FIKE-261097 format. One line per 5 residues: their letters; for each residue x, y, z of N, C-alpha, C. Coordinates in steps of 0.05 Angstrom, whole numbers, plus 5000, padded with zeros to 4 digits. Example, Ala and Ser with C-alpha at 12.3 -4.5 7.8 and 13.67 -1.06 7.14 Angstrom:
BEGIN
as> 5264/4886/5156/5246/4910/5156/5264/4934/5156 ~ 5257/4955/5142/5273/4979/5143/5258/5001/5157
***
This chain:
BEGIN
mskrd> 7572/7382/2428/7597/7368/2447/7596/7398/2469 ~ 7604/7385/2502/7604/7399/2518/7636/7424/2516 ~ 7630/7445/2527/7657/7469/2530/7668/7459/2557 ~ 7695/7455/2545/7719/7442/2567/7711/7481/2591 ~ 7724/7472/2610/7726/7486/2644/7746/7503/2630
yyevl> 7733/7529/2629/7755/7553/2617/7782/7549/2641 ~ 7783/7548/2662/7804/7547/2676/7817/7526/2672 ~ 7812/7503/2659/7822/7476/2651/7834/7489/2627 ~ 7830/7504/2610/7836/7505/2587/7861/7527/2596 ~ 7861/7535/2605/7884/7555/2610/7900/7535/2636
gvskd> 7894/7513/2645/7916/7513/2667/7921/7523/2683 ~ 7894/7535/2696/7905/7557/2715/7884/7547/2747 ~ 7881/7551/2766/7863/7549/2781/7842/7572/2785 ~ 7823/7559/2806/7794/7587/2802/7802/7616/2818 ~ 7824/7612/2832/7839/7641/2844/7851/7649/2833
asade> 7865/7643/2806/7881/7654/2789/7880/7688/2800 ~ 7900/7700/2790/7909/7728/2790/7904/7733/2760 ~ 7900/7758/2750/7897/7768/2727/7926/7768/2711 ~ 7947/7766/2736/7976/7768/2722/7975/7732/2707 ~ 7968/7722/2726/7977/7689/2724/7958/7685/2694
lkkaf> 7930/7688/2693/7922/7686/2667/7927/7696/2643 ~ 7947/7720/2646/7951/7731/2625/7982/7712/2614 ~ 7996/7713/2643/8020/7689/2623/8017/7665/2625 ~ 7991/7646/2626/7989/7622/2620/7969/7627/2588 ~ 7953/7646/2590/7941/7649/2557/7972/7662/2534
rrlav> 7984/7677/2542/8011/7678/2522/8027/7652/2526 ~ 8036/7637/2537/8041/7615/2539/8029/7593/2519 ~ 8004/7582/2517/7994/7568/2504/7989/7586/2475 ~ 7981/7604/2481/7977/7618/2450/8000/7617/2434 ~ 8024/7620/2438/8052/7609/2431/8052/7579/2423
qyhpd> 8045/7562/2440/8044/7537/2436/8028/7532/2419 ~ 7998/7539/2415/7983/7523/2394/7978/7549/2369 ~ 7993/7567/2373/7980/7590/2339/7986/7576/2316 ~ 7966/7576/2306/7959/7555/2281/7979/7564/2258 ~ 7999/7596/2259/8017/7591/2233/8048/7590/2245
keggd> 8044/7567/2269/8073/7554/2280/8066/7520/2276 ~ 8087/7509/2261/8094/7485/2269/8075/7467/2285 ~ 8068/7452/2288/8051/7434/2304/8031/7451/2316 ~ 8022/7474/2310/7999/7485/2324/7978/7473/2315 ~ 7956/7483/2331/7921/7465/2331/7912/7504/2327
etkfk> 7894/7502/2303/7873/7528/2300/7854/7513/2320 ~ 7843/7494/2331/7822/7488/2345/7828/7492/2371 ~ 7842/7484/2388/7854/7489/2418/7864/7522/2413 ~ 7878/7531/2396/7883/7568/2397/7852/7581/2400 ~ 7841/7577/2384/7813/7590/2384/7792/7576/2414
einea> 7806/7560/2425/7793/7549/2452/7804/7573/2482 ~ 7831/7572/2476/7848/7580/2487/7836/7620/2487 ~ 7841/7622/2465/7822/7656/2473/7789/7653/2477 ~ 7787/7634/2476/7755/7647/2481/7754/7646/2504 ~ 7770/7625/2524/7772/7617/2552/7782/7646/2560
yevlk> 7802/7654/2543/7807/7686/2562/7802/7707/2567 ~ 7788/7708/2534/7775/7726/2537/7744/7736/2556 ~ 7732/7710/2564/7721/7713/2590/7730/7718/2615 ~ 7756/7703/2619/7766/7705/2642/7786/7728/2650 ~ 7794/7740/2624/7801/7772/2634/7781/7790/2644
dsskr> 7759/7787/2635/7738/7808/2643/7717/7803/2671 ~ 7727/7822/2682/7728/7822/2717/7694/7814/2723 ~ 7674/7820/2711/7644/7818/2709/7637/7797/2695 ~ 7650/7787/2666/7649/7765/2654/7660/7740/2670 ~ 7679/7743/2681/7688/7709/2701/7675/7712/2726
qrydq> 7657/7738/2733/7644/7732/2761/7615/7714/2748 ~ 7608/7727/2730/7585/7709/2724/7592/7672/2710 ~ 7613/7681/2699/7624/7647/2688/7630/7632/2709 ~ 7634/7646/2739/7636/7629/2757/7617/7631/2773 ~ 7593/7638/2764/7565/7636/2787/7548/7617/2770
fghag> 7554/7618/2741/7535/7607/2729/7547/7580/2706 ~ 7562/7581/2697/7589/7570/2678/7587/7593/2647 ~ 7586/7564/2631/7581/7583/2597/7561/7583/2600 ~ 7540/7572/2620/7510/7599/2607/7511/7624/2615 ~ 7526/7630/2638/7526/7662/2647/7544/7682/2622
vggag> 7564/7670/2610/7578/7688/2587/7561/7682/2558 ~ 7542/7676/2562/7521/7670/2531/7547/7670/2508 ~ 7553/7648/2514/7577/7624/2491/7596/7646/2484 ~ 7606/7667/2505/7625/7684/2490/7649/7670/2481 ~ 7658/7689/2458/7682/7680/2445/7666/7662/2425
ggggn> 7649/7652/2419/7638/7632/2406/7644/7636/2372 ~ 7639/7659/2369/7638/7670/2342/7629/7696/2339 ~ 7630/7720/2345/7630/7745/2332/7630/7740/2303 ~ 7631/7757/2281/7637/7750/2259/7605/7754/2250 ~ 7596/7737/2221/7569/7747/2214/7554/7709/2211
pfegf> 7537/7713/2229/7524/7684/2225/7508/7673/2198 ~ 7495/7704/2181/7485/7704/2158/7485/7704/2133 ~ 7511/7699/2138/7538/7704/2109/7518/7675/2091 ~ 7515/7684/2062/7502/7664/2055/7472/7658/2046 ~ 7458/7683/2061/7427/7674/2063/7421/7684/2039
ggfgq> 7401/7674/2020/7395/7689/1998/7362/7689/1987 ~ 7360/7685/1970/7326/7678/1960/7302/7703/1964 ~ 7308/7729/1957/7273/7747/1948/7273/7757/1925 ~ 7255/7765/1922/7251/7775/1899/7231/7798/1893 ~ 7224/7815/1880/7211/7837/1885/7182/7829/1897
gqnvn> 7169/7854/1908/7148/7851/1917/7138/7818/1942 ~ 7165/7804/1943/7163/7776/1959/7185/7783/1987 ~ 7174/7757/2002/7190/7755/2028/7222/7745/2020 ~ 7232/7747/2050/7260/7746/2045/7258/7714/2061 ~ 7268/7694/2053/7272/7668/2069/7305/7660/2070
fdfgd> 7317/7650/2093/7348/7656/2091/7354/7621/2082 ~ 7373/7621/2062/7382/7597/2058/7410/7581/2069 ~ 7404/7574/2107/7428/7571/2118/7442/7537/2103 ~ 7431/7528/2083/7449/7511/2073/7477/7519/2050 ~ 7466/7554/2046/7491/7559/2029/7512/7579/2052
lglgd> 7509/7571/2077/7531/7581/2106/7569/7572/2095 ~ 7581/7588/2091/7612/7586/2089/7623/7597/2107 ~ 7648/7589/2118/7658/7602/2134/7682/7627/2113 ~ 7677/7614/2096/7695/7638/2074/7680/7664/2071 ~ 7652/7655/2069/7638/7681/2062/7636/7701/2097
ifgsf> 7628/7681/2116/7626/7699/2143/7654/7712/2146 ~ 7679/7705/2150/7699/7725/2148/7704/7743/2132 ~ 7703/7744/2106/7699/7757/2087/7678/7774/2096 ~ 7658/7777/2104/7636/7792/2115/7642/7807/2129 ~ 7645/7790/2154/7660/7809/2183/7683/7826/2180
fgggq> 7700/7819/2157/7727/7841/2155/7725/7856/2140 ~ 7701/7859/2129/7700/7881/2107/7700/7876/2076 ~ 7695/7848/2082/7691/7835/2055/7712/7820/2031 ~ 7727/7825/2032/7763/7821/2012/7747/7823/1986 ~ 7760/7796/1975/7760/7798/1944/7728/7789/1944
qrqqr> 7711/7790/1969/7684/7772/1957/7666/7800/1946 ~ 7672/7829/1947/7656/7852/1945/7666/7861/1928 ~ 7699/7851/1915/7704/7867/1887/7688/7866/1863 ~ 7683/7890/1854/7675/7891/1831/7690/7872/1804 ~ 7675/7861/1793/7690/7840/1767/7685/7854/1740
snrgr> 7690/7851/1722/7681/7857/1696/7663/7840/1693 ~ 7654/7816/1689/7635/7804/1678/7609/7793/1697 ~ 7604/7814/1713/7590/7813/1738/7580/7833/1749 ~ 7557/7842/1754/7546/7862/1764/7553/7881/1786 ~ 7548/7906/1796/7563/7917/1816/7545/7907/1837
dvevm> 7567/7902/1861/7547/7895/1886/7553/7917/1896 ~ 7516/7916/1917/7513/7932/1927/7502/7938/1959 ~ 7502/7951/1986/7502/7953/1997/7486/7978/2017 ~ 7464/7967/2030/7442/7982/2044/7450/7975/2068 ~ 7441/7988/2086/7440/7990/2114/7408/7991/2124
veidf> 7399/7972/2145/7370/7971/2160/7378/7966/2185 ~ 7368/7991/2198/7358/8000/2228/7333/7980/2232 ~ 7337/7965/2265/7315/7955/2277/7324/7962/2314 ~ 7308/7956/2317/7299/7965/2344/7314/7934/2357 ~ 7320/7943/2388/7326/7914/2406/7308/7892/2400
eqavf> 7282/7907/2410/7276/7879/2407/7260/7861/2378 ~ 7262/7879/2362/7255/7863/2339/7281/7849/2331 ~ 7309/7854/2328/7332/7841/2343/7330/7810/2350 ~ 7318/7822/2371/7318/7789/2393/7291/7772/2386 ~ 7267/7778/2374/7252/7761/2360/7244/7760/2336
gteve> 7254/7775/2318/7265/7773/2290/7238/7798/2279 ~ 7240/7812/2265/7217/7824/2239/7224/7817/2205 ~ 7208/7844/2196/7207/7851/2168/7206/7872/2167 ~ 7226/7878/2148/7231/7911/2144/7224/7909/2109 ~ 7219/7934/2101/7214/7949/2082/7250/7953/2072
vnldl> 7254/7942/2049/7289/7958/2029/7288/7966/2002 ~ 7284/7995/2008/7285/8008/1984/7309/8012/1968 ~ 7309/7999/1939/7329/7998/1922/7328/8015/1899 ~ 7343/8041/1885/7346/8041/1862/7367/8042/1861 ~ 7372/8021/1829/7396/8003/1807/7392/7996/1790
ndice> 7406/7991/1771/7404/7975/1743/7390/7946/1751 ~ 7375/7944/1732/7368/7918/1726/7359/7903/1702 ~ 7345/7881/1691/7355/7870/1665/7333/7884/1650 ~ 7337/7899/1626/7321/7916/1608/7292/7899/1602 ~ 7273/7905/1607/7246/7880/1606/7240/7888/1579
hckgs> 7251/7908/1565/7248/7905/1533/7264/7891/1507 ~ 7287/7879/1522/7306/7868/1508/7311/7842/1525 ~ 7302/7847/1557/7310/7818/1567/7335/7827/1577 ~ 7350/7845/1573/7381/7837/1574/7401/7828/1551 ~ 7397/7828/1540/7400/7811/1512/7416/7839/1496
tvepg> 7416/7860/1503/7419/7885/1483/7418/7891/1457 ~ 7399/7867/1445/7391/7873/1411/7356/7891/1422 ~ 7351/7903/1397/7324/7907/1392/7308/7882/1396 ~ 7278/7874/1393/7270/7848/1388/7259/7845/1368 ~ 7268/7824/1349/7265/7821/1319/7291/7820/1311
helkt> 7306/7825/1320/7335/7828/1312/7360/7802/1331 ~ 7376/7797/1318/7394/7784/1329/7428/7790/1336 ~ 7437/7771/1353/7467/7780/1352/7491/7780/1322 ~ 7500/7784/1318/7513/7783/1301/7553/7776/1308 ~ 7563/7771/1289/7586/7766/1301/7610/7788/1301
cdqck> 7617/7798/1318/7634/7822/1320/7649/7829/1290 ~ 7652/7849/1283/7663/7851/1259/7694/7861/1259 ~ 7697/7866/1286/7722/7878/1293/7744/7863/1306 ~ 7732/7839/1318/7748/7825/1338/7753/7795/1324 ~ 7724/7787/1296/7721/7766/1289/7712/7747/1298
gsgqt> 7702/7755/1321/7687/7734/1343/7701/7726/1363 ~ 7720/7729/1367/7745/7716/1376/7747/7736/1418 ~ 7742/7760/1409/7723/7773/1439/7751/7789/1452 ~ 7774/7790/1426/7799/7805/1437/7809/7816/1404 ~ 7830/7834/1416/7840/7850/1381/7867/7848/1397
vrvmq> 7880/7850/1375/7919/7843/1377/7931/7869/1379 ~ 7946/7878/1392/7952/7916/1386/7989/7904/1381 ~ 8005/7919/1369/8030/7908/1363/8040/7936/1371 ~ 8063/7930/1390/8075/7960/1411/8106/7946/1393 ~ 8119/7981/1388/8148/7974/1389/8161/7983/1414
tmfgn> 8181/7971/1414/8195/7973/1433/8226/7972/1427 ~ 8241/7977/1443/8279/7976/1437/8279/7948/1435 ~ 8270/7927/1447/8269/7896/1431/8257/7894/1416 ~ 8244/7912/1390/8224/7897/1376/8189/7900/1377 ~ 8185/7891/1359/8150/7891/1365/8138/7873/1375
iqqat> 8120/7882/1398/8112/7866/1416/8086/7860/1409 ~ 8067/7839/1410/8042/7844/1400/8026/7836/1436 ~ 8010/7846/1433/7999/7845/1460/7958/7832/1447 ~ 7946/7823/1458/7917/7810/1463/7904/7832/1478 ~ 7876/7843/1471/7869/7859/1499/7837/7854/1482
vcdkc> 7818/7858/1509/7792/7853/1502/7783/7873/1483 ~ 7773/7869/1466/7749/7883/1442/7742/7894/1462 ~ 7744/7923/1450/7729/7956/1456/7696/7955/1447 ~ 7691/7938/1423/7667/7937/1406/7642/7925/1416 ~ 7656/7884/1419/7642/7884/1431/7636/7868/1467
dgsgk> 7658/7889/1482/7668/7885/1506/7674/7854/1509 ~ 7682/7835/1500/7697/7811/1497/7676/7787/1493 ~ 7657/7788/1491/7626/7773/1476/7639/7755/1453 ~ 7659/7779/1433/7648/7758/1401/7624/7774/1381 ~ 7599/7785/1400/7580/7786/1388/7570/7812/1394
vpekv> 7554/7821/1376/7547/7853/1377/7514/7861/1365 ~ 7496/7864/1369/7472/7871/1362/7477/7886/1328 ~ 7455/7858/1319/7446/7872/1289/7431/7913/1295 ~ 7420/7913/1319/7413/7933/1321/7406/7934/1349 ~ 7418/7958/1367/7413/7955/1396/7390/7965/1396
csvcr> 7388/7954/1429/7364/7960/1433/7352/7992/1445 ~ 7319/7993/1434/7318/8024/1428/7316/8042/1460 ~ 7312/8015/1476/7296/8022/1507/7331/8027/1523 ~ 7339/8008/1513/7371/8014/1546/7395/8019/1524 ~ 7387/8029/1497/7417/8039/1480/7428/8012/1491
gagtq> 7422/7994/1480/7445/7973/1488/7463/7966/1507 ~ 7454/7977/1536/7464/7969/1552/7457/7947/1563 ~ 7434/7933/1555/7415/7914/1568/7412/7919/1593 ~ 7413/7939/1610/7406/7950/1636/7386/7978/1644 ~ 7376/7972/1663/7358/7996/1657/7351/8009/1685
rkkqd> 7351/8031/1691/7349/8041/1729/7320/8031/1733 ~ 7318/8027/1755/7293/8013/1761/7287/8013/1797 ~ 7262/8022/1813/7266/8023/1837/7247/8007/1846 ~ 7260/7985/1875/7248/7965/1881/7245/7967/1909 ~ 7220/7954/1920/7214/7955/1944/7204/7930/1957
ltlki> 7233/7924/1968/7225/7890/1971/7221/7888/2003 ~ 7215/7871/2010/7203/7864/2042/7221/7836/2052 ~ 7252/7844/2077/7268/7835/2079/7258/7810/2113 ~ 7263/7795/2111/7253/7779/2139/7282/7776/2154 ~ 7281/7791/2173/7304/7793/2189/7306/7762/2207
pagvd> 7318/7742/2219/7313/7731/2236/7317/7729/2270 ~ 7301/7722/2277/7310/7714/2309/7337/7725/2313 ~ 7337/7735/2334/7372/7731/2336/7403/7752/2325 ~ 7384/7764/2313/7406/7773/2288/7419/7794/2314 ~ 7453/7804/2315/7468/7824/2321/7471/7847/2311
dgavi> 7480/7865/2330/7488/7891/2302/7521/7885/2297 ~ 7510/7901/2272/7541/7895/2257/7535/7874/2226 ~ 7522/7852/2242/7513/7834/2232/7511/7842/2194 ~ 7519/7822/2172/7513/7831/2150/7511/7805/2130 ~ 7482/7812/2114/7471/7796/2105/7467/7792/2076
rlreh> 7491/7768/2073/7495/7773/2040/7474/7760/2023 ~ 7466/7770/2003/7441/7756/1974/7452/7760/1955 ~ 7468/7727/1949/7482/7730/1920/7462/7737/1893 ~ 7472/7754/1875/7457/7760/1853/7436/7780/1856 ~ 7435/7790/1876/7412/7810/1880/7416/7845/1880
geaia> 7444/7841/1871/7450/7873/1866/7441/7876/1841 ~ 7453/7899/1837/7460/7906/1804/7459/7894/1778 ~ 7449/7887/1760/7447/7876/1733/7468/7886/1712 ~ 7481/7869/1696/7498/7873/1677/7489/7857/1654 ~ 7495/7865/1628/7483/7856/1608/7506/7830/1600
hgpkg> 7492/7804/1596/7515/7780/1593/7525/7767/1617 ~ 7523/7777/1642/7539/7759/1662/7510/7775/1691 ~ 7523/7754/1707/7501/7754/1733/7511/7780/1742 ~ 7481/7776/1759/7477/7805/1778/7499/7807/1794 ~ 7503/7833/1819/7524/7837/1836/7506/7818/1864
dlyvn> 7520/7822/1881/7513/7820/1902/7496/7835/1928 ~ 7473/7832/1944/7469/7857/1951/7473/7847/1983 ~ 7479/7863/1989/7493/7868/2029/7480/7880/2049 ~ 7471/7872/2054/7443/7883/2079/7464/7886/2105 ~ 7472/7914/2120/7482/7919/2142/7458/7917/2155
irvrp> 7465/7905/2192/7445/7909/2202/7448/7931/2229 ~ 7434/7943/2230/7439/7962/2256/7422/7963/2279 ~ 7428/7959/2303/7405/7951/2327/7408/7979/2337 ~ 7396/7988/2343/7385/8014/2355/7394/8004/2391 ~ 7402/8022/2405/7406/8016/2435/7387/8020/2456
hkkft> 7387/8002/2468/7362/8005/2492/7374/8015/2511 ~ 7344/8029/2519/7355/8046/2545/7353/8033/2572 ~ 7343/8006/2576/7357/7983/2597/7364/7961/2592 ~ 7377/7960/2572/7381/7929/2565/7395/7932/2550 ~ 7431/7916/2560/7447/7911/2540/7449/7879/2537
regdl> 7469/7871/2502/7474/7845/2500/7502/7836/2506 ~ 7501/7818/2511/7525/7805/2499/7522/7774/2495 ~ 7536/7760/2461/7516/7738/2451/7491/7738/2459 ~ 7479/7711/2468/7454/7707/2476/7446/7719/2501 ~ 7462/7736/2517/7453/7740/2543/7432/7771/2544
ilsee> 7416/7771/2550/7405/7804/2555/7422/7813/2589 ~ 7427/7842/2591/7444/7845/2616/7419/7869/2626 ~ 7412/7875/2652/7411/7896/2652/7404/7891/2692 ~ 7402/7920/2697/7417/7919/2731/7388/7931/2741 ~ 7373/7930/2771/7357/7928/2790/7371/7933/2811
hvsmv> 7355/7966/2818/7360/7978/2850/7339/7971/2870 ~ 7349/7956/2891/7332/7947/2911/7342/7968/2943 ~ 7326/7975/2964/7340/7988/2988/7354/7970/3000 ~ 7366/7986/3021/7393/7968/3043/7369/7950/3058 ~ 7344/7962/3063/7323/7943/3079/7314/7922/3064
daalg> 7303/7925/3038/7298/7902/3025/7318/7877/3013 ~ 7344/7891/3016/7361/7878/3016/7372/7861/3029 ~ 7371/7868/3058/7374/7855/3080/7355/7836/3092 ~ 7329/7838/3085/7310/7819/3094/7299/7805/3070 ~ 7303/7810/3049/7296/7793/3031/7273/7807/3012
teiqv> 7261/7815/2987/7234/7814/2975/7231/7806/2951 ~ 7208/7813/2940/7203/7798/2913/7204/7829/2894 ~ 7218/7837/2876/7217/7854/2851/7211/7846/2817 ~ 7198/7864/2816/7188/7859/2786/7210/7871/2769 ~ 7218/7860/2748/7241/7855/2731/7227/7869/2700
etvdg> 7233/7880/2685/7233/7885/2659/7245/7867/2648 ~ 7237/7852/2629/7256/7832/2608/7237/7831/2577 ~ 7248/7830/2567/7239/7834/2527/7209/7808/2521 ~ 7201/7796/2547/7178/7787/2539/7152/7795/2565 ~ 7172/7821/2577/7153/7833/2602/7163/7833/2620
pvtmk> 7144/7841/2640/7151/7836/2669/7147/7815/2681 ~ 7177/7807/2694/7173/7783/2709/7184/7786/2742 ~ 7170/7771/2759/7175/7771/2788/7197/7758/2801 ~ 7214/7768/2808/7248/7760/2813/7240/7760/2849 ~ 7250/7737/2858/7258/7729/2896/7292/7749/2887
vpagt> 7293/7772/2914/7320/7772/2922/7328/7767/2952 ~ 7341/7748/2944/7334/7733/2981/7351/7756/3002 ~ 7348/7744/3025/7362/7761/3044/7382/7760/3046 ~ 7400/7788/3047/7428/7794/3055/7440/7790/3023 ~ 7420/7793/3011/7435/7795/2981/7457/7822/2983
qsgtd> 7480/7817/2972/7502/7837/2969/7492/7855/2941 ~ 7501/7878/2942/7510/7899/2929/7516/7880/2900 ~ 7518/7882/2873/7532/7869/2854/7531/7839/2846 ~ 7509/7827/2869/7503/7797/2860/7483/7798/2833 ~ 7498/7774/2816/7473/7771/2785/7458/7747/2801
fklsn> 7430/7753/2781/7415/7724/2788/7407/7740/2754 ~ 7411/7698/2746/7400/7693/2712/7365/7682/2722 ~ 7356/7694/2703/7332/7686/2691/7327/7673/2660 ~ 7328/7648/2663/7337/7623/2640/7311/7637/2622 ~ 7323/7636/2594/7306/7630/2570/7293/7658/2577
hgvph> 7308/7680/2585/7286/7705/2579/7314/7730/2564 ~ 7333/7710/2549/7352/7714/2538/7347/7722/2509 ~ 7362/7721/2492/7353/7718/2454/7363/7702/2446 ~ 7349/7694/2430/7344/7660/2412/7366/7653/2400 ~ 7379/7632/2403/7407/7625/2382/7393/7621/2353
irkdt> 7411/7616/2342/7404/7622/2320/7408/7588/2299 ~ 7388/7585/2286/7377/7558/2278/7373/7531/2304 ~ 7370/7541/2327/7361/7525/2348/7336/7540/2364 ~ 7326/7516/2377/7301/7523/2388/7305/7526/2418 ~ 7327/7541/2428/7329/7554/2454/7338/7584/2449
rgahi> 7344/7587/2473/7347/7628/2476/7364/7628/2500 ~ 7382/7640/2499/7398/7645/2530/7381/7654/2560 ~ 7393/7670/2570/7387/7678/2594/7388/7706/2598 ~ 7367/7721/2609/7370/7754/2622/7382/7748/2651 ~ 7410/7766/2652/7426/7767/2678/7420/7787/2694
vtvtv> 7407/7792/2717/7403/7811/2729/7416/7826/2746 ~ 7438/7847/2748/7448/7851/2768/7439/7866/2786 ~ 7438/7862/2814/7421/7882/2836/7447/7897/2848 ~ 7426/7928/2854/7449/7938/2871/7425/7954/2884 ~ 7446/7956/2911/7434/7956/2939/7444/7986/2942
etptk> 7415/7997/2939/7418/8031/2950/7419/8042/2971 ~ 7448/8053/2989/7449/8065/3007/7435/8096/3019 ~ 7415/8090/3028/7401/8116/3035/7417/8148/3044 ~ 7419/8166/3033/7435/8182/3029/7417/8213/3054 ~ 7391/8206/3058/7373/8226/3069/7364/8208/3097
lskkq> 7367/8207/3117/7348/8196/3141/7340/8213/3158 ~ 7317/8199/3172/7304/8219/3201/7317/8216/3219 ~ 7310/8236/3240/7331/8223/3267/7326/8193/3284 ~ 7299/8182/3277/7288/8163/3278/7304/8142/3266 ~ 7303/8142/3238/7327/8118/3225/7350/8121/3229
qellr> 7365/8143/3235/7392/8140/3246/7390/8124/3272 ~ 7379/8132/3285/7368/8123/3325/7371/8086/3313 ~ 7354/8081/3296/7346/8043/3306/7380/8040/3283 ~ 7389/8057/3257/7425/8036/3249/7444/8042/3284 ~ 7432/8070/3292/7455/8062/3311/7459/8034/3325
efken> 7424/8039/3337/7418/8009/3358/7426/7989/3337 ~ 7426/7981/3317/7433/7962/3304/7455/7957/3306 ~ 7477/7983/3305/7506/7974/3296/7522/7976/3324 ~ 7513/7984/3353/7508/7977/3375/7506/7939/3374 ~ 7483/7934/3372/7480/7909/3377/7489/7886/3366
kksgl> 7497/7894/3337/7522/7886/3317/7547/7876/3340 ~ 7549/7896/3352/7577/7898/3358/7579/7875/3384 ~ 7557/7881/3398/7550/7863/3426/7540/7831/3423 ~ 7542/7825/3392/7540/7809/3383/7515/7797/3377 ~ 7490/7811/3383/7462/7801/3387/7454/7792/3351
fg> 7477/7810/3338/7463/7807/3306/7488/7792/3299 ~ 7482/7765/3270/7507/7754/3266/7533/7779/3239
***
């Protein structure tokens, strides 16, 4: 579904001042806030997206010139588009399962994890690692090696905690219930309190003979070298969550593995959503007469025409040279901002020519 015009969303004209934009945003934000009775979360997000673009003078200029394509889908989601990817094992490539994508996971990851990352007694510990990649690798995707040192299932007992050839037996302390009852004396009389059995950890079973390798822990420390496939279009700060690839625990599932993506800054390019931004300098004469320049892009050099009369600060769009869209076979644009250079050192001849040009302009010989 195509997006509405941002000025229409805020109910302002295209020449609205910054103050008018702010007033319109505040009025609509209060009206449609989801926490208010009669609020509308969809409209509230649309209003925020429009204001985030129009309040920024450079983004507003690109939007006025190129429309929604000029702002790279701004406001369409920060957060984490890779939450819930899963599926890799030791020595295997990692493939992402988009079917496991969920908003709860996205927001949980973006805002620091919340309850998603809290360690629970019946599952293994979550593990976090950081992977640093280059700008171009983030644009086109890459594979990186991830080195882990964590508790994994004991190979000797397969996580059962029991020495092979032996079995689990009913815990003699809790009689298989997994709980023990403790009597506490209080001023109101005796109070019974049920607690987890500290001998069987609530499982109701204990080994006839504990594993000779892990000493009944069910896990052992291991080093793992994994190959992680990072998809094209990943952004700095994205967090990839892989369920049950963290540390193991006896009698429970593994924790989760969180891969934090860090993208190294590029010396020439910056990024906004699916847009790549860069700056090119042209001389005053070339800007006045028009020229062609070679523009560096992530795809290599591209020839770009600079029309006669180009003003400093003008933006040009190179379609399909930006960042690939996640789960789509399309790319954003590369926005080139042209800066016109004014010479600081002129020869006498050059000064004379400019004075002549200035006089001719005054007399109306030039427009």
